[in-house]
C-alpha positions as CSV (number, residue, x, y, z in Angstrom):
1,M,0.2,0.1,0.0
2,R,1.3,2.9,-1.0
3,K,1.2,6.3,1.7
4,T,-0.3,9.3,0.5
5,R,1.1,12.5,1.5
6,P,-0.8,14.0,4.2
7,Q,-2.0,17.8,4.3
8,Q,0.3,20.1,5.7
9,R,-1.1,21.4,8.9
10,L,-1.3,25.1,9.5
11,W,1.0,25.6,12.0
12,Q,3.4,24.0,9.1
13,I,2.6,26.5,6.8
14,V,2.8,30.1,9.2
15,L,5.8,28.9,10.8
16,G,7.2,28.9,7.2
17,L,5.6,32.3,6.5
18,V,7.5,33.8,9.3
19,I,10.5,31.8,8.8
20,L,11.2,31.6,5.0
21,P,8.6,33.3,3.3
22,P,9.1,32.1,0.4
23,L,8.6,28.6,1.3
24,G,5.8,29.4,2.8
25,L,4.1,30.5,0.0
26,F,5.5,27.5,-1.8
27,M,3.5,25.4,0.8
28,L,0.6,27.7,1.1
29,W,-0.1,26.9,-2.6
30,R,0.7,23.5,-2.7
31,S,-1.5,22.5,0.6
32,S,-5.8,22.2,0.1
33,R,-6.9,25.7,1.1
34,T,-9.0,27.7,-0.5
35,L,-7.7,30.0,-3.4
36,R,-9.3,33.6,-2.0
37,V,-7.7,32.3,1.6
38,K,-3.8,31.5,-0.9
39,I,-4.8,35.3,-2.5
40,V,-5.7,37.4,1.1
41,V,-2.0,35.4,2.5
42,S,0.1,36.0,-0.3
43,T,-1.0,39.9,-0.4
44,V,-0.8,40.3,3.2
45,L,2.4,38.8,3.0
46,V,3.6,40.9,0.1
47,L,2.8,43.7,1.7
48,V,4.6,42.4,5.5
49,V,7.9,42.1,3.5
50,G,7.4,45.5,1.6
51,A,6.8,47.7,4.1
52,A,9.6,46.1,5.8
53,V,12.1,46.3,3.1
54,V,11.1,49.5,2.9
55,G,11.6,50.6,6.7
56,L,15.2,48.9,6.2
57,A,15.8,51.4,3.3
58,E,14.5,54.1,5.7
59,V,16.7,53.2,8.5
60,A,19.4,53.1,6.8
61,N,18.8,56.6,5.0
62,H,18.5,58.1,8.8
63,K,21.8,56.5,9.9
64,R,23.5,58.5,6.6
65,L,22.3,61.2,7.7
66,A,23.2,61.0,11.3
67,A,26.7,60.0,10.0
68,E,26.9,63.0,7.9
69,D,26.6,65.3,10.7
70,V,23.5,67.3,9.7
71,P,22.5,69.8,12.2
72,P,18.9,69.6,13.5
73,S,17.7,72.9,11.2
74,G,18.8,71.4,7.8
75,F,21.4,73.6,7.3
76,D,24.0,75.3,7.6
77,V,25.4,78.4,6.7
78,T,28.0,79.9,9.2
79,Y,31.7,80.6,8.5
80,D,35.0,79.6,9.8
81,S,37.7,82.2,11.0
82,R,38.5,82.1,7.7
83,G,35.1,83.2,6.0
84,H,34.8,79.9,4.4
85,Y,31.6,78.1,5.0
86,R,32.4,75.3,7.8
87,N,30.4,73.1,6.2
88,N,30.8,72.8,2.1
89,R,28.7,70.4,1.3
90,I,25.3,71.0,0.0
91,L,22.9,69.7,2.1
92,P,19.4,68.4,1.5
93,L,17.1,71.1,2.5
94,E,19.5,73.8,1.3
95,R,18.8,72.1,-2.0
96,D,15.6,72.2,-1.7
97,V,15.6,75.9,-0.5
98,F,17.8,76.9,-3.3
99,N,15.2,74.7,-6.4
100,A,12.5,76.4,-4.7
101,V,13.9,80.2,-4.9
102,V,15.3,79.4,-8.3
103,S,11.1,78.3,-10.3
104,E,10.0,80.9,-7.7
105,M,12.4,83.8,-9.8
106,R,11.6,82.2,-12.8
107,R,7.8,81.9,-12.4
108,P,7.0,85.2,-14.7
109,Q,5.6,88.2,-12.6
110,P,3.8,91.0,-13.8
111,M,5.3,94.1,-14.8
112,Q,4.3,97.4,-12.3
113,A,4.4,100.2,-13.3
114,V,5.8,103.2,-10.9
115,P,4.5,106.5,-10.4
116,P,6.3,109.5,-10.9
117,G,7.4,110.2,-7.2
118,E,6.6,106.7,-5.5
119,I,8.7,104.9,-4.0
120,V,10.6,101.6,-6.0
121,S,9.6,98.5,-3.7
122,E,12.5,96.1,-3.2
123,E,11.0,93.6,-4.9
124,M,11.1,95.5,-8.0
125,V,14.8,96.5,-7.9
126,H,15.4,92.8,-6.7
127,P,13.3,89.5,-8.3
128,E,14.7,87.4,-5.7
129,A,13.6,89.4,-2.5
130,K,9.7,88.4,-3.4
131,A,11.1,84.8,-4.5
132,F,13.0,84.5,-0.8
133,E,9.6,86.0,0.6
134,V,7.3,83.1,-0.8
135,V,9.9,80.6,0.0
136,A,10.6,81.4,3.8
137,D,6.8,80.9,3.8
138,R,6.7,77.5,2.2
139,F,9.4,76.1,4.4
140,G,8.7,77.8,7.5
141,L,12.3,79.5,7.6
142,D,13.3,83.5,8.1
143,Y,13.6,85.6,5.4
144,E,17.5,86.2,6.2
145,D,18.1,82.2,6.6
146,V,16.4,81.6,3.0
147,K,18.7,84.2,1.7
148,A,22.2,82.7,2.9
149,I,21.2,79.7,1.6
150,Y,20.5,80.9,-1.3
151,L,23.9,82.9,-1.4
152,K,25.8,79.4,0.1
153,V,24.3,77.1,-2.8
154,S,24.6,79.7,-5.3
155,V,28.8,79.8,-4.3
156,Q,29.8,76.4,-3.5
157,L,27.7,76.0,-7.7
158,V,30.6,78.7,-9.0
159,E,33.3,77.3,-7.1
160,K,32.3,73.5,-8.6
161,T,31.7,74.8,-12.1
162,R,35.7,76.4,-11.6
163,H,37.0,73.0,-11.1
């Protein structure tokens, strides 16, 4: 008499799904469970494994940023005793602020006619002033911080293109 393979018990499948997910999925799909159960368990497992992978990537990214010594503010525009930036790298927030200022300056602005005897605003003379205000509001920073970040990144980019 030939022995038939016994049905896999539920605990074996769950153990396989936890310890080695591909093996657990194989065991699940070879079992006599209904198609609906197989699809639901497979979908949940894929979502859990995907979330774990994304979580590990985020942890690695945070560790990398912590190792780069990024200040809590996200930007560093301080100078050393020789007048050079202490942190000559362009930090992620600085890059985002710079790109936002450039995008805002490229946005077409309506021309304003100034009547004779009227005082000309700073925004008319320096179009980046309005961009600094808009970006400062968007990022929750001070106007002067946005201006300093823009200057720092501009200087860094000019130095990189010279070399």
